[in-house]
N, C-alpha and C positions, 0 to 999 in steps of 0.2 A: 484407336483411343475407345475405352470400354464405354458399350451402351450403359445406361441408368440402371437398367433391371440387374445386368453382371455385376455392376458396383453395388447396385444393393447386395446381391447373392454373398458377395464376398466381405463385406460389412457386418454386416449381420447376420451369417451362416450360423443357425441353429436357436434364433431368437422368434418370439412371436412374432414380432414386427418385421422380419427376413420372410415370414410366410404371406403375412398380409400381403406385402409390398409386392412379392413374389408372383402372386396372384394377380394382383392388379396388372402387372408387367406382362402375363399371358393373356389375359382377357383385353381384347382387342376393342371394348369399350373403354378402358382406363388406358390409354397409350404411353401416360406416364404418372406418376405417383405425384401426387398433390403436395405445395411446399410442407402442409403439416407431417405429411406420412415424410417426406424428406428428411426433416428436423428430428423427429423422433427413432427415426433409421440413425441416423448422426449419434444421437444422444446414447442411444442403446451399443453403441460400436463404442463409442468414448466410457461407458459405465464398464466395460470387459480390459481395454487399454487403450486409454486417451494419447500415450504417449511422452505425456507430461512429465512424468518421474526422469523418463529420460533425459528428457529438455533439462531440466532442473538437475541430475545428477552432474550431467555436460556442465553448466555455468558454477555450479558451485566446486566443482572439484578442478576444472582446466581454469576457471578465472579466481574463485574464492572472494572474500571480500570487496568491496567496489567503493571507496568511498568517493564522495563526487567530487571530481575535478581532477581526481588523480592518473597514474600511468593504469590503474588496474580497472578505472572506470572506460577510459579510453581503451584498453583489452577487452573489455564486456562490449562495449559500442561492435568494436573487430568483428569478434565473436558472432553477435547478433547478425550483422550486415551476412556474414557466411552462412547462416542457418537457413534465412530467409531465402536468400539466394539461392541455394542447393532444395529449397523446396519448391521452388520455381514460382515464386510471386511476380505478378506483373514489373514493378517496380521497386529497388530499393534506394534508399539513400537517406545521411546525415543531416541534421542541422545542427551547427554548434554556435553556442553562446556563451560569454564570458560572466562568471562568478568574480565578483567583486574582491570576496576575501576566500581562498584557500587555508583549508586546516590541518593538520597534523598532531595526533596525538602522540603525548611521550610520556615520561614515565607518572605514574599516579600511584602515591604511597600518601597513609593517614595512620595515625596512631593515637592513644588516649595515651595522654603523661601523665595524668594525676586527675583524681587519687588512685586509681585501678589500673597501671600502664598493661595495654594489649592494643594488638594490631585492629585494624579496622579496613573492611574492603568497600575501596571506591572508584569511582571510574568518572574522570571528566565529561562534563557536559561540552557537546560540539559547538565550537565558535569560544569556548573559555580562554581566557587570557591565562596567562602563569605565573605562580607565583613567583615571590624573588626566589633567586637561586640556591639557596640554602633552606628552603622553604620555610612557611610561618608558622608560629604556634601562639594560641589565643584562649582566652577562655570562654567556653559555648553560652549561648544563648539560645534554648530552646524550645520552640514552641509547637503546641500538637495537633495545630491547623492554620492553614496559611492566611484565616482568617484574623487569625491574633498576631500574625507579623503584621500584617497589615495596619491593624489599629494602633500600631505603635506610633510614635511622634518621628519627628524626622529626628536626625542625631543620637536618637535614645540609645542606639547599640554601638557607638565608635570603639572601633578595636575586635570587637567581638566575632566569634566563627558563629555564625546564625545556621540552626540546624531547625530542619521544618519536617515532620514525623508523620504527617497526615496520611494515614492508609487508604488505598484505592480500593475502590468496590467492586469486583467481579462480576460482570455482568454478560449475556449474552451477546446482547449488541454493542460492548465495549463502553457503554456510557460512561463508565467508572472512569475514563481516561480525559474525555473531554471536559468533563468535570473539573479535572484537575491540571490540566493541561498548563493553565499559568502559572503553577508552582512551579514550573520548570522553566518555562519559556520568559515567563518576568521576573521570578524568584529573584534572581541576582539583581538584577536593578532595582527592585523596593530594598532589599538586604542592604543594596549602597547607599541609598537615598537616607537611610537610616545609620548612617556610618559606621556597617559592616565591612571585618576585612575579608571576610569570604563567604561563599554560601553552601551548604550542605543540602539535601534533603532525601527523605526516602523515595527510593527509587519509584518512580511510576511503574510499577507491576504487581502481577498479583500472586507470584509464588513467594515459595518458603525458603528458597535454595539463598545459598551464601555468594550469589554474583550480582551485581551491579548493572542497572538498567541505565544506557546512555540515551542521548538524544540531546535535539537542538534548544539553544536556549540564543535569546534575542538583547540585547544590553540596550538598555535606554539612553536616549543620546544626553539627557540631560543630569545623569548620574554616571560616577564612578565605575569603570570595568573592572570587576574582582571576580577573583577565583571561583569557578563553581562547580562543583562534582556532585554525583550521587550516589546516594550510600546503599548496601544491598540492604533487605528488607529486615534481616537477624541483627545487623548491625544497628541501623534505628533503633529497634526496640532495644538492644543493649545501652544505647544513650539514654533512650526515657528511664530506664531502671536505675543507672547511674547517677543521674541528675535527680529523682525522684528520693534520693537518699539525703538529698540536702546538703550536701559538699560541691564548692567550684568543679566543676568537669571543664580540662585545659586538651583540647587536641593539636597535634602536629601535623600539617598539611603540605605534602612537595607535587606538583604538578608541573609538567614540563612541556605542555603544548604550543603549535608553534603555527602563528598566520603565515599563510602561503603567498599573502598578494594575491593579484589577479592569477585566476585560473580558467582553462576553459572547459567545458562541460557539453555535452550532445544531445539530442533526440534523436533517435533512429526509427524510422518508418517504412514501412513494407505494405504495398498494393496487391491487392487482386481488383482488377477493376471489373468493374460492372458492365454485363452484356448487353443492356438495355440504356442504361443511364451512368455512364461512368461518371457523371459532376455529382452524383447524388453521394452521399459519403455516410454510411456507418464506422463510428471510429470506438473502437477496441484499446487502453490503454494499460498499462503498468511500469512501475520505476525500475529501470535498472541499476540505479547507486543501490549502495545499504552502509550501515554502519560498520566498522573494521573491526569491531570484536567477535563475532561469528563468521561464517559465511553468506548469510543474505539470505538463509532458504526459505524461511517464511514470511520474513520484511525483505525486499518483494520478489524473490524469486520464483517462488510458486506462483503469485500474480502473473510474471511474463512466461513463466512456461506454460499458464494455462490458456492465456493467449494467443500464443505462439504454437500450441498442439492446436485450439480449437480452429485457427483460421488455416495451418497445413492441412487437416482436414476437409474444410469446406474448398479448398485448393486442389485438393483430389479429386473432386466430383467431378462428370463429365461435362458440366457447363457451369459457369459459376452464376451467382445470383445476378440478379438484375441492376442491382445497384453496385458502388463500390466497397468494399471494406478495406480499410485504412488502420493499419495496426501501428500504433507511439508509442516504444518504449523512452521512457522520458528521463533523461537525466536530472540529477540535484534535484530529486524530488526532497530527501531527507534534510537539508540546510533550510528549506525552507518553498516548496514548488515552485523552485527557479525554472525548471523546466518546462514545469506546464505552463506557467505563465507565461514563459519565453512563447513559446507555438500558438498560446490565444493570440498573442499581440500579432505573431509575424502571418497566421491564417485569420486576420479578421476581416480580410475582405470574400471569404468563402463560406464564410461560416453560416452564412443565410441555406445554401445547400446541403447542411449536415442536417441526416435523416434523425441520428440519433445517438449518444455517446454512454459508453460503460466502462468501470475499471474495477477489476478484482486488487484491493490494495489492503486484506484484510487475512491472511495467510492463507491456510490449502482449504477451507469447507469446512466440511459441510454448507451449501446454500442452501437458506431454509425460508426463505421472503424476497417477491419479487416487489419491490419499489417504484414506484412511473414517479417521473417529473415531467408532466407533459401539459398541456394547455386542459384537452380532455383524454381522461383516461379510461374510458369509457368506448373508444375507438373499437372497431371490432378485429383490427389488427392485432390489437394487445391481448383482448378475449383468447385468439387463437396463441398466441405465445402464451397466454399464462395456461391454458389447457396440455399443452405442450408437455410445459413445468411440472405440472401439477404430478404425473405417473415420478417424476425422480424426487419427489418430497418436498416441493415447493410452496408455500401457500401464497395469497394474493398479499400485497401492501396497501401502504396509504401513498397519495401520491405527494410526499413531500422531500423527493430525492433532490438531492443537490451535485449528484456525483461524487466519486469517493476521489481523494486527491488531488492528481494533476488534471480531470476533468472537470473539478472545480470551476477553474476558470472559463472554461466554456459553457458550464451552465449557467455563470452570472452574466455571460454575453447571449443567454436566452436561448442556447442550446437546448434541446431536449435530452434528459440524461435519465437514465435507469441505473437501479441499485439492485445486484443480485446479491444482495446480503446474506456474508455466511456467518456461521457460527463462533463466534469468537469466546467463546466460552473458559480457554484454554489459550487463546493469542499471546495475552500480557504475561503468562507464564515466560516466554520466551522472549517477547519484541526488544530486540535493542539490547540483546546481552548475546557472551560468549555462547549460550548454549543454542542461539539459531543457528542450527547446523541440519544438514540433510535428513540424520538419523531420525529427526521429528515428524518426518513426512511421511504419511500413513497412504498408500495407494488407491485405498477405495474412496478416502476423503478427498485426494487432488482428481480423480477419476471424476468423482461426480459433479463438482466444480465445472470439470471444464465440461463435460455432458449438457449442462447446463447452459453453458457459454455458447457451445457450439449450436446447441438448437436455438438459443435467442439471437444469437447472431447472424445466423442463416433467413432466419423469419424475417427477422426486420430490412436485411439486406435483398432479401427475392419479395417482400410486401412493397417496399418504400413508403409506406405510409409518409403524412405531413402531420407530425404529431403538435404544429404549432395550434393547429384550426381549430377554434372553440367549437362546442358542441351545437347544432342546430337547435335554434328555435322553434319549437312547435307553432304548428301554424293556427291561427285563433277560428 
């Protein structure tokens, strides 16, 4: 087994961190590096070559798209288990769960039939029902904002194809997506309550490419289930111009998705057991499933690669951290965080032992802000984590983190959570599209994100602080 000093020399050769740590090893007064120095050395190594891009290349090439509950998602789970086992993780296992309804995409075609016949680019929303086999044709009722649709009375749009063209705002934190998410998830139900025959929306995306963005929708129990699809941004704008000319606009729509009934998904879990407190768990998550249009490189193959690469680096250390590190690659996030909820329910009894949780589900990065969700954000261990992240370009954030995606159900159960916020300025150019492919991932960006995750994870597991404890009240 390598000594720590030799490991540092190999991992950080040629860097300032290597010099500092090597001197520390040589100096008998500093028999071992501090946790902060180890975290900094790991980060420096990751910046050069974290291994994340190789992992992501393997996933997106050897498996490809990974629609929840399909054979492709099961192949991804087998791929992940094999990767963890090869890397020498102490425990690797899967926890299956059932999706009530699997879903498969079929044909998706749309065109304007009058007054100016031309094709439209659309994609069915995940979970959408099919049109009648011949397709359906109807007049358009177009609304430039979702609020305008909601203002319409019940049964006022009978037989129409409702189109909502509200644009999404580009933002570093992705805030424009959250603002409009209901337009996709709840929009079909709202249109159906007003008598619509089908629902189209401008894609929730910030690109101007002629590709449509898919994403899940959730039908209301008190409204008919109508076909639902997203338009590419240029096609949504084309419809606005045609409607503005004052003539009735008609669209023909054909969607042939299939409900697969109950299907099985799974969470894949791997652990590096803590050397002193194996019962205390630092949890990292990412979701293994993806939509089927691209290869899921950005959403969330990058997150999978980041947490796998970061923890593989920690596993290669001469000794593990004091607390256990658990990686959960969640299944079925895209249909509605089903894997995250299944995991939280199954592990309820042990959640009081969780130190902290984090998840990258916002592309490749870079990480630019460290946001906490703990009882006392000023505990010294968090200050030490912030100090190690600062040279990586990460600013301190607020204490309003609820975790991303699949760790959200854990945060709701009082598990402390952090968000290593990634720059999402261009994330929604690719999100849920056929353009979500490996060539969009840049080594420098994914390496910086991995550097942040390896530094955070190692320190959190080595320091093992209790982030549920309130700040001490000063004595009077």
